[in-house]
mmCIF file of the N, C-alpha and C atoms, coordinates in Angstrom:
data_MODEL
# 
_entry.id   MODEL 
# 
loop_
_atom_site.group_PDB 
_atom_site.id 
_atom_site.type_symbol 
_atom_site.label_atom_id 
_atom_site.label_alt_id 
_atom_site.label_comp_id 
_atom_site.label_asym_id 
_atom_site.label_entity_id 
_atom_site.label_seq_id 
_atom_site.pdbx_PDB_ins_code 
_atom_site.Cartn_x 
_atom_site.Cartn_y 
_atom_site.Cartn_z 
_atom_site.occupancy 
_atom_site.B_iso_or_equiv 
_atom_site.pdbx_formal_charge 
_atom_site.auth_seq_id 
_atom_site.auth_comp_id 
_atom_site.auth_asym_id 
_atom_site.auth_atom_id 
_atom_site.pdbx_PDB_model_num 
ATOM 1   N N  . MET A 1 1  ? 0.824   -1.032  0.130  1.00 0.00 ? 1  MET A N  1 
ATOM 2   C CA . MET A 1 1  ? 0.073   -0.295  -0.216 1.00 0.00 ? 1  MET A CA 1 
ATOM 3   C C  . MET A 1 1  ? 0.893   1.251   -0.109 1.00 0.00 ? 1  MET A C  1 
ATOM 4   N N  . SER A 1 2  ? 0.490   2.157   -0.545 1.00 0.00 ? 2  SER A N  1 
ATOM 5   C CA . SER A 1 2  ? 1.546   3.778   -0.888 1.00 0.00 ? 2  SER A CA 1 
ATOM 6   C C  . SER A 1 2  ? 0.985   4.220   0.167  1.00 0.00 ? 2  SER A C  1 
ATOM 7   N N  . ILE A 1 3  ? 1.546   4.738   1.241  1.00 0.00 ? 3  ILE A N  1 
ATOM 8   C CA . ILE A 1 3  ? 0.603   5.897   2.116  1.00 0.00 ? 3  ILE A CA 1 
ATOM 9   C C  . ILE A 1 3  ? 0.594   7.036   1.913  1.00 0.00 ? 3  ILE A C  1 
ATOM 10  N N  . CYS A 1 4  ? -0.639  7.074   2.385  1.00 0.00 ? 4  CYS A N  1 
ATOM 11  C CA . CYS A 1 4  ? -0.984  8.374   1.864  1.00 0.00 ? 4  CYS A CA 1 
ATOM 12  C C  . CYS A 1 4  ? -2.077  8.988   2.903  1.00 0.00 ? 4  CYS A C  1 
ATOM 13  N N  . ALA A 1 5  ? -2.384  10.294  3.037  1.00 0.00 ? 5  ALA A N  1 
ATOM 14  C CA . ALA A 1 5  ? -2.929  11.394  3.875  1.00 0.00 ? 5  ALA A CA 1 
ATOM 15  C C  . ALA A 1 5  ? -4.735  10.514  4.484  1.00 0.00 ? 5  ALA A C  1 
ATOM 16  N N  . MET A 1 6  ? -4.331  9.957   5.850  1.00 0.00 ? 6  MET A N  1 
ATOM 17  C CA . MET A 1 6  ? -5.702  9.451   6.170  1.00 0.00 ? 6  MET A CA 1 
ATOM 18  C C  . MET A 1 6  ? -6.208  9.871   7.616  1.00 0.00 ? 6  MET A C  1 
ATOM 19  N N  . ASN A 1 7  ? -6.960  9.786   8.071  1.00 0.00 ? 7  ASN A N  1 
ATOM 20  C CA . ASN A 1 7  ? -7.074  10.202  9.668  1.00 0.00 ? 7  ASN A CA 1 
ATOM 21  C C  . ASN A 1 7  ? -7.361  8.873   10.072 1.00 0.00 ? 7  ASN A C  1 
ATOM 22  N N  . SER A 1 8  ? -7.347  8.970   11.405 1.00 0.00 ? 8  SER A N  1 
ATOM 23  C CA . SER A 1 8  ? -7.007  7.649   12.069 1.00 0.00 ? 8  SER A CA 1 
ATOM 24  C C  . SER A 1 8  ? -8.669  6.674   11.628 1.00 0.00 ? 8  SER A C  1 
ATOM 25  N N  . SER A 1 9  ? -9.754  6.993   11.668 1.00 0.00 ? 9  SER A N  1 
ATOM 26  C CA . SER A 1 9  ? -11.428 6.386   11.031 1.00 0.00 ? 9  SER A CA 1 
ATOM 27  C C  . SER A 1 9  ? -10.911 5.704   9.657  1.00 0.00 ? 9  SER A C  1 
ATOM 28  N N  . GLN A 1 10 ? -10.135 6.355   9.020  1.00 0.00 ? 10 GLN A N  1 
ATOM 29  C CA . GLN A 1 10 ? -9.727  6.051   7.779  1.00 0.00 ? 10 GLN A CA 1 
ATOM 30  C C  . GLN A 1 10 ? -8.652  4.931   7.589  1.00 0.00 ? 10 GLN A C  1 
ATOM 31  N N  . PHE A 1 11 ? -7.672  4.932   8.428  1.00 0.00 ? 11 PHE A N  1 
ATOM 32  C CA . PHE A 1 11 ? -6.443  4.016   8.885  1.00 0.00 ? 11 PHE A CA 1 
ATOM 33  C C  . PHE A 1 11 ? -7.228  2.554   9.146  1.00 0.00 ? 11 PHE A C  1 
ATOM 34  N N  . ARG A 1 12 ? -8.162  2.838   10.327 1.00 0.00 ? 12 ARG A N  1 
ATOM 35  C CA . ARG A 1 12 ? -8.934  1.847   11.113 1.00 0.00 ? 12 ARG A CA 1 
ATOM 36  C C  . ARG A 1 12 ? -9.753  0.852   10.182 1.00 0.00 ? 12 ARG A C  1 
ATOM 37  N N  . ARG A 1 13 ? -10.350 1.373   8.958  1.00 0.00 ? 13 ARG A N  1 
ATOM 38  C CA . ARG A 1 13 ? -11.066 1.049   8.386  1.00 0.00 ? 13 ARG A CA 1 
ATOM 39  C C  . ARG A 1 13 ? -10.045 0.115   7.508  1.00 0.00 ? 13 ARG A C  1 
ATOM 40  N N  . TYR A 1 14 ? -8.699  0.568   6.793  1.00 0.00 ? 14 TYR A N  1 
ATOM 41  C CA . TYR A 1 14 ? -7.994  -0.204  6.048  1.00 0.00 ? 14 TYR A CA 1 
ATOM 42  C C  . TYR A 1 14 ? -7.264  -1.139  6.969  1.00 0.00 ? 14 TYR A C  1 
ATOM 43  N N  . LEU A 1 15 ? -7.304  -1.208  8.294  1.00 0.00 ? 15 LEU A N  1 
ATOM 44  C CA . LEU A 1 15 ? -6.744  -2.191  9.059  1.00 0.00 ? 15 LEU A CA 1 
ATOM 45  C C  . LEU A 1 15 ? -7.405  -3.366  9.300  1.00 0.00 ? 15 LEU A C  1 
ATOM 46  N N  . ALA A 1 16 ? -8.968  -2.764  9.369  1.00 0.00 ? 16 ALA A N  1 
ATOM 47  C CA . ALA A 1 16 ? -9.888  -3.928  9.849  1.00 0.00 ? 16 ALA A CA 1 
ATOM 48  C C  . ALA A 1 16 ? -9.903  -5.093  8.254  1.00 0.00 ? 16 ALA A C  1 
ATOM 49  N N  . LYS A 1 17 ? -9.803  -4.254  6.977  1.00 0.00 ? 17 LYS A N  1 
ATOM 50  C CA . LYS A 1 17 ? -9.783  -4.962  5.761  1.00 0.00 ? 17 LYS A CA 1 
ATOM 51  C C  . LYS A 1 17 ? -8.417  -5.865  6.041  1.00 0.00 ? 17 LYS A C  1 
ATOM 52  N N  . GLN A 1 18 ? -7.391  -5.825  6.438  1.00 0.00 ? 18 GLN A N  1 
ATOM 53  C CA . GLN A 1 18 ? -6.434  -6.592  6.480  1.00 0.00 ? 18 GLN A CA 1 
ATOM 54  C C  . GLN A 1 18 ? -6.556  -7.747  8.010  1.00 0.00 ? 18 GLN A C  1 
ATOM 55  N N  . GLY A 1 19 ? -7.511  -7.489  8.500  1.00 0.00 ? 19 GLY A N  1 
ATOM 56  C CA . GLY A 1 19 ? -7.641  -8.499  9.405  1.00 0.00 ? 19 GLY A CA 1 
ATOM 57  C C  . GLY A 1 19 ? -7.769  -8.385  10.996 1.00 0.00 ? 19 GLY A C  1 
ATOM 58  N N  . CYS A 1 20 ? -7.486  -7.180  10.937 1.00 0.00 ? 20 CYS A N  1 
ATOM 59  C CA . CYS A 1 20 ? -7.373  -6.084  12.788 1.00 0.00 ? 20 CYS A CA 1 
ATOM 60  C C  . CYS A 1 20 ? -7.950  -6.469  13.149 1.00 0.00 ? 20 CYS A C  1 
ATOM 61  N N  . THR A 1 21 ? -8.160  -6.565  14.472 1.00 0.00 ? 21 THR A N  1 
ATOM 62  C CA . THR A 1 21 ? -9.337  -6.437  15.561 1.00 0.00 ? 21 THR A CA 1 
ATOM 63  C C  . THR A 1 21 ? -8.618  -5.509  16.509 1.00 0.00 ? 21 THR A C  1 
ATOM 64  N N  . PHE A 1 22 ? -9.871  -4.286  17.036 1.00 0.00 ? 22 PHE A N  1 
ATOM 65  C CA . PHE A 1 22 ? -9.733  -4.033  17.885 1.00 0.00 ? 22 PHE A CA 1 
ATOM 66  C C  . PHE A 1 22 ? -10.458 -3.440  19.209 1.00 0.00 ? 22 PHE A C  1 
ATOM 67  N N  . GLU A 1 23 ? -9.337  -2.928  20.047 1.00 0.00 ? 23 GLU A N  1 
ATOM 68  C CA . GLU A 1 23 ? -9.924  -3.112  21.363 1.00 0.00 ? 23 GLU A CA 1 
ATOM 69  C C  . GLU A 1 23 ? -9.659  -1.640  22.359 1.00 0.00 ? 23 GLU A C  1 
ATOM 70  N N  . GLU A 1 24 ? -11.043 -0.684  22.233 1.00 0.00 ? 24 GLU A N  1 
ATOM 71  C CA . GLU A 1 24 ? -10.833 0.890   22.818 1.00 0.00 ? 24 GLU A CA 1 
ATOM 72  C C  . GLU A 1 24 ? -9.737  0.628   23.897 1.00 0.00 ? 24 GLU A C  1 
ATOM 73  N N  . GLY A 1 25 ? -9.212  1.777   24.398 1.00 0.00 ? 25 GLY A N  1 
ATOM 74  C CA . GLY A 1 25 ? -8.549  2.425   25.458 1.00 0.00 ? 25 GLY A CA 1 
ATOM 75  C C  . GLY A 1 25 ? -8.766  3.558   25.523 1.00 0.00 ? 25 GLY A C  1 
ATOM 76  N N  . LYS A 1 26 ? -8.369  4.569   26.675 1.00 0.00 ? 26 LYS A N  1 
ATOM 77  C CA . LYS A 1 26 ? -8.883  6.099   27.190 1.00 0.00 ? 26 LYS A CA 1 
ATOM 78  C C  . LYS A 1 26 ? -8.417  6.776   26.075 1.00 0.00 ? 26 LYS A C  1 
ATOM 79  N N  . LYS A 1 27 ? -6.855  6.832   25.342 1.00 0.00 ? 27 LYS A N  1 
ATOM 80  C CA . LYS A 1 27 ? -6.547  7.219   24.325 1.00 0.00 ? 27 LYS A CA 1 
ATOM 81  C C  . LYS A 1 27 ? -6.193  7.010   23.153 1.00 0.00 ? 27 LYS A C  1 
ATOM 82  N N  . HIS A 1 28 ? -6.279  5.813   23.309 1.00 0.00 ? 28 HIS A N  1 
ATOM 83  C CA . HIS A 1 28 ? -5.631  4.606   22.531 1.00 0.00 ? 28 HIS A CA 1 
ATOM 84  C C  . HIS A 1 28 ? -6.770  3.774   21.507 1.00 0.00 ? 28 HIS A C  1 
ATOM 85  N N  . THR A 1 29 ? -6.698  3.079   20.246 1.00 0.00 ? 29 THR A N  1 
ATOM 86  C CA . THR A 1 29 ? -7.380  1.840   19.873 1.00 0.00 ? 29 THR A CA 1 
ATOM 87  C C  . THR A 1 29 ? -5.858  0.919   19.913 1.00 0.00 ? 29 THR A C  1 
ATOM 88  N N  . LEU A 1 30 ? -6.169  -0.460  20.710 1.00 0.00 ? 30 LEU A N  1 
ATOM 89  C CA . LEU A 1 30 ? -5.564  -1.483  20.904 1.00 0.00 ? 30 LEU A CA 1 
ATOM 90  C C  . LEU A 1 30 ? -5.670  -2.228  19.485 1.00 0.00 ? 30 LEU A C  1 
ATOM 91  N N  . VAL A 1 31 ? -4.829  -2.378  18.705 1.00 0.00 ? 31 VAL A N  1 
ATOM 92  C CA . VAL A 1 31 ? -4.983  -2.909  17.106 1.00 0.00 ? 31 VAL A CA 1 
ATOM 93  C C  . VAL A 1 31 ? -4.182  -4.549  17.040 1.00 0.00 ? 31 VAL A C  1 
ATOM 94  N N  . ARG A 1 32 ? -5.067  -5.534  16.769 1.00 0.00 ? 32 ARG A N  1 
ATOM 95  C CA . ARG A 1 32 ? -4.563  -6.637  17.229 1.00 0.00 ? 32 ARG A CA 1 
ATOM 96  C C  . ARG A 1 32 ? -4.339  -7.675  15.623 1.00 0.00 ? 32 ARG A C  1 
ATOM 97  N N  . ARG A 1 33 ? -3.335  -8.236  15.676 1.00 0.00 ? 33 ARG A N  1 
ATOM 98  C CA . ARG A 1 33 ? -3.624  -8.650  14.025 1.00 0.00 ? 33 ARG A CA 1 
ATOM 99  C C  . ARG A 1 33 ? -2.863  -10.429 14.195 1.00 0.00 ? 33 ARG A C  1 
ATOM 100 N N  . GLY A 1 34 ? -3.530  -11.250 14.758 1.00 0.00 ? 34 GLY A N  1 
ATOM 101 C CA . GLY A 1 34 ? -2.616  -12.491 14.856 1.00 0.00 ? 34 GLY A CA 1 
ATOM 102 C C  . GLY A 1 34 ? -2.266  -12.590 16.443 1.00 0.00 ? 34 GLY A C  1 
ATOM 103 N N  . ASP A 1 35 ? -1.062  -12.509 16.589 1.00 0.00 ? 35 ASP A N  1 
ATOM 104 C CA . ASP A 1 35 ? -0.408  -12.272 17.554 1.00 0.00 ? 35 ASP A CA 1 
ATOM 105 C C  . ASP A 1 35 ? 0.383   -10.993 18.060 1.00 0.00 ? 35 ASP A C  1 
ATOM 106 N N  . LYS A 1 36 ? 0.340   -10.162 17.028 1.00 0.00 ? 36 LYS A N  1 
ATOM 107 C CA . LYS A 1 36 ? 0.945   -8.826  17.198 1.00 0.00 ? 36 LYS A CA 1 
ATOM 108 C C  . LYS A 1 36 ? -0.220  -7.789  17.699 1.00 0.00 ? 36 LYS A C  1 
ATOM 109 N N  . ILE A 1 37 ? 0.285   -6.831  18.302 1.00 0.00 ? 37 ILE A N  1 
ATOM 110 C CA . ILE A 1 37 ? -0.340  -5.562  18.640 1.00 0.00 ? 37 ILE A CA 1 
ATOM 111 C C  . ILE A 1 37 ? 0.112   -4.374  18.553 1.00 0.00 ? 37 ILE A C  1 
ATOM 112 N N  . ALA A 1 38 ? -0.190  -3.187  18.619 1.00 0.00 ? 38 ALA A N  1 
ATOM 113 C CA . ALA A 1 38 ? 0.115   -1.877  18.255 1.00 0.00 ? 38 ALA A CA 1 
ATOM 114 C C  . ALA A 1 38 ? -1.380  -1.178  18.609 1.00 0.00 ? 38 ALA A C  1 
ATOM 115 N N  . ALA A 1 39 ? -0.743  0.324   18.850 1.00 0.00 ? 39 ALA A N  1 
ATOM 116 C CA . ALA A 1 39 ? -1.786  0.970   19.745 1.00 0.00 ? 39 ALA A CA 1 
ATOM 117 C C  . ALA A 1 39 ? -2.075  2.187   18.383 1.00 0.00 ? 39 ALA A C  1 
ATOM 118 N N  . LEU A 1 40 ? -3.029  2.488   18.017 1.00 0.00 ? 40 LEU A N  1 
ATOM 119 C CA . LEU A 1 40 ? -3.708  3.731   17.071 1.00 0.00 ? 40 LEU A CA 1 
ATOM 120 C C  . LEU A 1 40 ? -3.919  4.727   18.087 1.00 0.00 ? 40 LEU A C  1 
ATOM 121 N N  . PRO A 1 41 ? -3.519  5.667   18.092 1.00 0.00 ? 41 PRO A N  1 
ATOM 122 C CA . PRO A 1 41 ? -4.072  7.176   18.377 1.00 0.00 ? 41 PRO A CA 1 
ATOM 123 C C  . PRO A 1 41 ? -5.604  7.541   18.081 1.00 0.00 ? 41 PRO A C  1 
ATOM 124 N N  . ARG A 1 42 ? -6.227  8.025   18.815 1.00 0.00 ? 42 ARG A N  1 
ATOM 125 C CA . ARG A 1 42 ? -7.249  8.340   18.405 1.00 0.00 ? 42 ARG A CA 1 
ATOM 126 C C  . ARG A 1 42 ? -7.831  10.224  18.076 1.00 0.00 ? 42 ARG A C  1 
ATOM 127 N N  . HIS A 1 43 ? -6.840  10.345  17.232 1.00 0.00 ? 43 HIS A N  1 
ATOM 128 C CA . HIS A 1 43 ? -6.926  12.140  16.856 1.00 0.00 ? 43 HIS A CA 1 
ATOM 129 C C  . HIS A 1 43 ? -8.266  12.481  16.392 1.00 0.00 ? 43 HIS A C  1 
ATOM 130 N N  . GLY A 1 44 ? -8.466  13.729  16.575 1.00 0.00 ? 44 GLY A N  1 
ATOM 131 C CA . GLY A 1 44 ? -9.860  14.672  16.132 1.00 0.00 ? 44 GLY A CA 1 
ATOM 132 C C  . GLY A 1 44 ? -10.261 13.750  14.561 1.00 0.00 ? 44 GLY A C  1 
ATOM 133 N N  . GLY A 1 45 ? -10.985 13.970  14.586 1.00 0.00 ? 45 GLY A N  1 
ATOM 134 C CA . GLY A 1 45 ? -12.098 13.454  12.864 1.00 0.00 ? 45 GLY A CA 1 
ATOM 135 C C  . GLY A 1 45 ? -11.069 13.769  12.217 1.00 0.00 ? 45 GLY A C  1 
ATOM 136 N N  . ALA A 1 46 ? -10.478 15.091  11.685 1.00 0.00 ? 46 ALA A N  1 
ATOM 137 C CA . ALA A 1 46 ? -9.924  15.189  10.021 1.00 0.00 ? 46 ALA A CA 1 
ATOM 138 C C  . ALA A 1 46 ? -8.184  15.356  10.761 1.00 0.00 ? 46 ALA A C  1 
ATOM 139 N N  . LYS A 1 47 ? -7.863  15.297  11.783 1.00 0.00 ? 47 LYS A N  1 
ATOM 140 C CA . LYS A 1 47 ? -6.354  15.127  12.200 1.00 0.00 ? 47 LYS A CA 1 
ATOM 141 C C  . LYS A 1 47 ? -5.679  14.238  11.534 1.00 0.00 ? 47 LYS A C  1 
ATOM 142 N N  . GLN A 1 48 ? -4.820  14.294  10.200 1.00 0.00 ? 48 GLN A N  1 
ATOM 143 C CA . GLN A 1 48 ? -4.259  13.401  9.410  1.00 0.00 ? 48 GLN A CA 1 
ATOM 144 C C  . GLN A 1 48 ? -2.869  12.768  10.496 1.00 0.00 ? 48 GLN A C  1 
ATOM 145 N N  . LEU A 1 49 ? -3.003  11.710  10.458 1.00 0.00 ? 49 LEU A N  1 
ATOM 146 C CA . LEU A 1 49 ? -1.591  10.575  10.735 1.00 0.00 ? 49 LEU A CA 1 
ATOM 147 C C  . LEU A 1 49 ? -0.665  10.764  10.182 1.00 0.00 ? 49 LEU A C  1 
ATOM 148 N N  . GLY A 1 50 ? 0.345   10.468  11.023 1.00 0.00 ? 50 GLY A N  1 
ATOM 149 C CA . GLY A 1 50 ? 1.817   10.793  9.726  1.00 0.00 ? 50 GLY A CA 1 
ATOM 150 C C  . GLY A 1 50 ? 2.149   9.398   9.045  1.00 0.00 ? 50 GLY A C  1 
ATOM 151 N N  . THR A 1 51 ? 2.610   9.995   7.999  1.00 0.00 ? 51 THR A N  1 
ATOM 152 C CA . THR A 1 51 ? 3.375   8.587   7.609  1.00 0.00 ? 51 THR A CA 1 
ATOM 153 C C  . THR A 1 51 ? 3.971   7.783   8.139  1.00 0.00 ? 51 THR A C  1 
ATOM 154 N N  . GLY A 1 52 ? 4.993   8.217   8.732  1.00 0.00 ? 52 GLY A N  1 
ATOM 155 C CA . GLY A 1 52 ? 5.995   7.779   9.670  1.00 0.00 ? 52 GLY A CA 1 
ATOM 156 C C  . GLY A 1 52 ? 5.332   6.832   10.584 1.00 0.00 ? 52 GLY A C  1 
ATOM 157 N N  . LEU A 1 53 ? 4.043   7.077   10.973 1.00 0.00 ? 53 LEU A N  1 
ATOM 158 C CA . LEU A 1 53 ? 3.238   6.272   12.421 1.00 0.00 ? 53 LEU A CA 1 
ATOM 159 C C  . LEU A 1 53 ? 2.625   5.354   11.417 1.00 0.00 ? 53 LEU A C  1 
ATOM 160 N N  . MET A 1 54 ? 1.700   5.885   10.550 1.00 0.00 ? 54 MET A N  1 
ATOM 161 C CA . MET A 1 54 ? 1.338   4.689   9.571  1.00 0.00 ? 54 MET A CA 1 
ATOM 162 C C  . MET A 1 54 ? 1.907   3.622   9.466  1.00 0.00 ? 54 MET A C  1 
ATOM 163 N N  . ARG A 1 55 ? 3.478   3.859   8.894  1.00 0.00 ? 55 ARG A N  1 
ATOM 164 C CA . ARG A 1 55 ? 4.127   2.846   8.472  1.00 0.00 ? 55 ARG A CA 1 
ATOM 165 C C  . ARG A 1 55 ? 4.724   1.883   9.706  1.00 0.00 ? 55 ARG A C  1 
ATOM 166 N N  . ALA A 1 56 ? 5.003   2.589   11.345 1.00 0.00 ? 56 ALA A N  1 
ATOM 167 C CA . ALA A 1 56 ? 5.042   2.139   11.882 1.00 0.00 ? 56 ALA A CA 1 
ATOM 168 C C  . ALA A 1 56 ? 4.402   0.904   12.452 1.00 0.00 ? 56 ALA A C  1 
ATOM 169 N N  . ILE A 1 57 ? 2.887   1.347   12.459 1.00 0.00 ? 57 ILE A N  1 
ATOM 170 C CA . ILE A 1 57 ? 1.972   0.403   13.012 1.00 0.00 ? 57 ILE A CA 1 
ATOM 171 C C  . ILE A 1 57 ? 1.703   -0.946  11.978 1.00 0.00 ? 57 ILE A C  1 
ATOM 172 N N  . ARG A 1 58 ? 2.190   -0.948  10.540 1.00 0.00 ? 58 ARG A N  1 
ATOM 173 C CA . ARG A 1 58 ? 1.813   -1.686  9.745  1.00 0.00 ? 58 ARG A CA 1 
ATOM 174 C C  . ARG A 1 58 ? 3.077   -2.601  9.803  1.00 0.00 ? 58 ARG A C  1 
ATOM 175 N N  . LYS A 1 59 ? 4.159   -2.263  10.245 1.00 0.00 ? 59 LYS A N  1 
ATOM 176 C CA . LYS A 1 59 ? 5.497   -3.240  10.717 1.00 0.00 ? 59 LYS A CA 1 
ATOM 177 C C  . LYS A 1 59 ? 5.076   -3.566  11.547 1.00 0.00 ? 59 LYS A C  1 
ATOM 178 N N  . ASP A 1 60 ? 4.409   -3.009  13.094 1.00 0.00 ? 60 ASP A N  1 
ATOM 179 C CA . ASP A 1 60 ? 4.489   -4.126  14.051 1.00 0.00 ? 60 ASP A CA 1 
ATOM 180 C C  . ASP A 1 60 ? 3.813   -4.775  14.210 1.00 0.00 ? 60 ASP A C  1 
ATOM 181 N N  . LEU A 1 61 ? 2.317   -4.927  13.255 1.00 0.00 ? 61 LEU A N  1 
ATOM 182 C CA . LEU A 1 61 ? 1.285   -6.012  12.787 1.00 0.00 ? 61 LEU A CA 1 
ATOM 183 C C  . LEU A 1 61 ? 1.626   -6.761  11.634 1.00 0.00 ? 61 LEU A C  1 
ATOM 184 N N  . GLY A 1 62 ? 3.062   -6.729  10.900 1.00 0.00 ? 62 GLY A N  1 
ATOM 185 C CA . GLY A 1 62 ? 3.207   -7.410  9.796  1.00 0.00 ? 62 GLY A CA 1 
ATOM 186 C C  . GLY A 1 62 ? 2.579   -7.317  8.520  1.00 0.00 ? 62 GLY A C  1 
ATOM 187 N N  . ILE A 1 63 ? 2.311   -6.188  8.559  1.00 0.00 ? 63 ILE A N  1 
ATOM 188 C CA . ILE A 1 63 ? 1.529   -5.757  6.898  1.00 0.00 ? 63 ILE A CA 1 
ATOM 189 C C  . ILE A 1 63 ? 2.638   -5.084  6.096  1.00 0.00 ? 63 ILE A C  1 
ATOM 190 N N  . GLU A 1 64 ? 3.004   -6.026  5.219  1.00 0.00 ? 64 GLU A N  1 
ATOM 191 C CA . GLU A 1 64 ? 4.039   -5.567  4.691  1.00 0.00 ? 64 GLU A CA 1 
ATOM 192 C C  . GLU A 1 64 ? 3.481   -5.729  3.036  1.00 0.00 ? 64 GLU A C  1 
ATOM 193 N N  . ASP A 1 65 ? 2.779   -4.582  2.094  1.00 0.00 ? 65 ASP A N  1 
ATOM 194 C CA . ASP A 1 65 ? 2.554   -5.039  0.877  1.00 0.00 ? 65 ASP A CA 1 
ATOM 195 C C  . ASP A 1 65 ? 2.671   -3.537  0.187  1.00 0.00 ? 65 ASP A C  1 
# 
């Protein structure tokens, strides 16, 4: 996937399509994929996530496409 600008809701939808499940925390959403886990921050609606953050979450979850 070419990393493009996304907010946390859009990125969450992408992760769900990759087979991830979610657990809501106070400030972050825990994302699980198999035995791997990552934290997805819940920024305000329109605030974009950084490409480095999205890349790190994908790497932590073993999503390399």
